[in-house]
C-alpha positions in Angstrom: 200.4 200.6 102.2 196.8 199.5 102.4 197.3 197.2 105.5 198.9 200.1 107.4 195.9 202.3 106.5 193.5 199.7 107.7 195.3 199.3 111.0 195.5 203.0 111.8 191.9 203.3 113.1 192.2 200.0 115.0 195.4 201.2 116.8 193.8 204.6 117.3 190.8 202.9 119.0 193.2 200.9 121.3 195.1 204.0 122.3 191.8 206.0 122.8 190.4 203.3 125.0 193.4 203.2 127.2 193.8 207.0 127.3 190.2 208.0 127.8 189.6 211.7 128.3 192.7 212.7 126.3 193.4 213.6 122.7 195.8 210.7 122.3 193.6 209.0 119.7 193.4 212.2 117.6 197.2 212.8 118.1 198.0 209.3 116.9 195.8 209.7 113.7 197.3 213.1 113.1 200.9 211.7 113.4 200.0 208.9 110.9 198.5 211.3 108.4 201.6 213.5 108.6 203.6 210.2 108.2 205.4 211.1 111.4 206.3 207.5 112.1 208.6 208.4 115.0 205.7 210.0 116.9 203.3 207.2 116.0 205.9 204.5 116.9 206.5 206.2 120.3 202.8 206.1 121.1 202.5 202.4 120.3 205.7 201.6 122.2 204.2 203.5 125.2 201.2 201.2 125.0 203.4 198.1 124.8 205.4 199.3 127.8 202.4 198.4 130.0 201.0 195.2 128.5 199.0 194.3 131.6 196.6 197.1 130.5 196.0 195.4 127.1 193.2 192.9 126.6 192.5 190.3 123.9 194.5 190.8 120.7 195.5 194.4 121.4 199.1 193.6 122.1 199.5 191.5 118.9 197.8 194.3 116.9 200.2 196.9 118.4 203.2 194.7 117.6 201.9 194.1 114.1 201.6 197.8 113.5 205.2 198.4 114.8 206.5 195.8 112.3 204.6 197.5 109.4 205.9 200.9 110.4 209.5 199.5 110.3 208.8 198.2 106.8 207.4 201.6 105.7 210.3 203.4 107.2 212.7 201.0 105.5 211.0 201.6 102.1 211.0 205.3 102.6 214.8 205.3 103.4 215.6 203.2 100.3 213.4 205.4 98.1 215.3 208.5 99.4 218.6 206.8 98.9 217.6 205.8 95.3 216.5 209.4 94.6 219.8 210.8 95.8 221.8 208.2 93.8 220.0 209.1 90.6 
């Protein structure tokens, strides 16, 4: 999903800015590349747990990313179910 691919670096930058001095940005990108949506989702939800640290449109970007991840997970689950049914 192209939109998701475009959002990954933006979300990674948000995470990196708020977790300076850590490898959180790299860990987020690695989770997305592995398509480990559970890990990526947990990191984004962690950011949303403290919205007072977010500035500008960061909160809306994080929420948008979560919505897209849920769509991707739903598509993956239906693809697997279709494969099993065939």
